[in-house]
C-alpha positions in Angstrom: -15.0 -3.7 24.7 -12.7 -5.8 22.5 -15.4 -8.2 21.6 -17.8 -5.3 20.7 -15.2 -3.9 18.4 -14.7 -7.2 16.6 -18.4 -7.7 16.2 -18.9 -4.3 14.8 -15.7 -4.1 12.7 -16.4 -3.4 9.0 -13.7 -4.7 6.6 -11.8 -2.2 4.5 -8.6 -2.3 2.4 -6.1 0.5 2.8 -4.2 0.5 -0.4 -0.8 2.2 0.1 0.8 3.2 -3.2 3.8 5.3 -4.1 7.3 5.1 -5.4 9.8 2.5 -4.1 11.1 3.7 -0.7 8.4 6.3 -0.3 7.4 4.9 3.1 4.5 2.6 2.2 5.5 -0.3 4.3 6.8 1.7 7.2 3.5 3.7 7.6 1.3 0.6 6.9 3.3 -1.4 9.5 2.8 1.3 12.1 -0.9 1.7 11.4 -1.4 -2.1 11.6 0.5 -2.2 15.0 -1.8 0.6 16.4 -5.0 -1.1 15.1 -3.9 -4.5 16.5 -3.2 -2.9 19.9 -6.8 -1.5 19.8 -8.1 -5.0 19.3 -9.0 -5.0 15.6 -8.6 -7.8 13.0 -5.7 -6.7 10.8 -3.7 -8.3 8.0 -0.7 -6.9 6.1 -0.1 -7.7 2.4 3.3 -6.3 1.5 4.9 -6.3 -1.9 8.2 -7.8 -0.9 6.6 -10.6 1.1 3.8 -11.4 -1.5 6.4 -11.7 -4.2 8.3 -14.3 -2.2 5.2 -16.6 -2.2 1.9 -15.8 -4.0 3.5 -14.1 -7.0 7.1 -15.4 -7.2 6.4 -16.5 -10.8 5.9 -12.9 -12.0 8.5 -10.4 -13.3 8.2 -6.7 -13.5 6.7 -6.1 -17.0 3.5 -4.1 -17.1 1.5 -7.3 -17.6 3.2 -9.1 -14.7 2.8 -6.0 -12.4 -0.9 -6.0 -13.2 -1.2 -9.7 -12.6 0.5 -9.2 -9.2 -2.1 -6.6 -8.3 -5.0 -8.7 -9.5 -3.8 -11.6 -7.3 -3.4 -9.3 -4.3 -6.8 -7.8 -5.0 -8.4 -11.2 -4.8 -6.9 -11.9 -1.4 -7.7 -8.4 -0.1 -11.3 -8.7 -1.3 -11.7 -12.0 0.6 -10.3 -10.6 3.8 -12.3 -7.3 3.5 -15.6 -9.0 3.1 -14.7 -11.0 6.2 -14.5 -7.9 8.3 -10.7 -7.5 8.4 -8.7 -4.3 8.0 -6.3 -5.1 5.1 -3.3 -2.9 4.8 -1.5 -3.4 1.4 1.7 -1.8 0.4 2.4 -2.1 -3.3 4.0 0.3 -5.7 1.0 -0.4 -8.0 2.2 2.2 -10.5 -0.7 2.2 -12.9 -4.0 4.0 -12.2 -6.0 1.5 -14.3 -5.1 -1.5 -12.0 -5.6 0.5 -8.8 -9.1 1.4 -10.1 -9.7 -2.3 -10.8 -8.6 -3.1 -7.2 -11.0 -0.4 -5.9 -13.9 -1.7 -7.9 -13.3 -5.3 -7.0 -12.8 -4.8 -3.2 -15.5 -2.2 -2.6 -14.5 -0.9 0.8 -11.3 0.7 -0.4 -9.1 3.6 0.8 -6.3 4.7 -1.4 -3.3 6.1 0.6 -0.8 7.9 -1.5 2.7 8.0 0.0 4.0 11.0 -1.8 7.7 11.5 -1.6 10.3 13.4 -3.6 12.4 11.1 -5.9 15.7 12.2 -4.4 14.5 11.3 -0.9 13.3 7.9 -2.1 16.7 7.4 -3.6 18.5 8.4 -0.4 16.3 5.9 1.6 17.1 3.0 -0.7 19.2 0.6 1.4 19.1 -2.1 -1.3 20.7 0.1 -3.9 18.0 -0.6 -6.5 17.6 3.0 -7.6 21.4 3.2 -8.4 21.2 -0.1 -10.4 18.2 1.3 -12.3 20.1 4.6 -13.0 23.1 2.5 -14.1 20.8 0.6 -16.5 21.3 -2.7 -14.6 17.5 -3.0 -13.7 15.0 -2.5 -16.5 11.4 -1.3 -15.9 12.2 0.3 -12.5 9.3 2.5 -11.3 10.3 6.2 -11.1 13.4 5.7 -13.3 12.8 3.7 -16.4 9.2 2.9 -15.9 6.4 5.4 -15.0 4.5 6.0 -11.8 1.1 7.3 -12.3 0.2 9.4 -9.3 -3.3 8.9 -7.9 -5.6 11.7 -8.9 -8.0 11.7 -5.9 -6.6 9.5 -3.1 -8.7 9.4 0.1 -5.4 10.0 2.0 -2.3 11.9 0.9 0.8 11.3 3.1 3.8 13.5 2.3 6.3 11.1 3.8 9.3 13.4 3.0 7.7 16.1 5.2 6.0 14.0 7.9 7.2 11.5 10.5 5.9 7.9 10.4 3.8 8.8 13.5 2.3 11.8 11.8 1.5 9.9 8.8 -0.1 7.0 10.7 -2.2 9.5 12.7 -3.6 10.9 9.4 -4.5 7.4 8.3 -6.3 6.7 11.5 -8.1 10.0 11.5 -9.3 9.5 8.0 -10.5 5.9 8.8 -12.5 7.5 11.7 -14.0 10.2 9.4 -15.1 7.4 6.9 -16.7 5.4 9.6 -14.3 2.5 10.0 -13.1 3.4 13.5 
């Protein structure tokens, strides 16, 4: 059964986007765990981890954020075309660069982790929102830099109203509906 799954697996990138602390990584990690348990090839590309290696030379200006996403898109495209489920979790605040990622990758599912700003702030264990509110961090998404909500995401998760398990179940169900599972 496991071999048949791997031979028939069609690659796709699930692009988790949303405000900082909206639950992107938590839900993507849970979905990845479930998919791996089911015997699928899965890779995680997470904003914090990618910025420690692949894009450590970039800052947080609009140009640098877009370059960050261009590089991640390249990696996700390679993995997707090699029949891997790629779960990315990046704020990716601008619609234009998300549209670029979609066009480049092809098999692409946009997952919007919608969450009220006050809930995101309350989840922030690093204190980044407070630093942004105090003016210590410039260009912080949701405070001093815009977040452009997806207009038509394939999956809408309301992470301030759903548990991680409920959100993960919605992702898996949609993957099934779209023919990836």
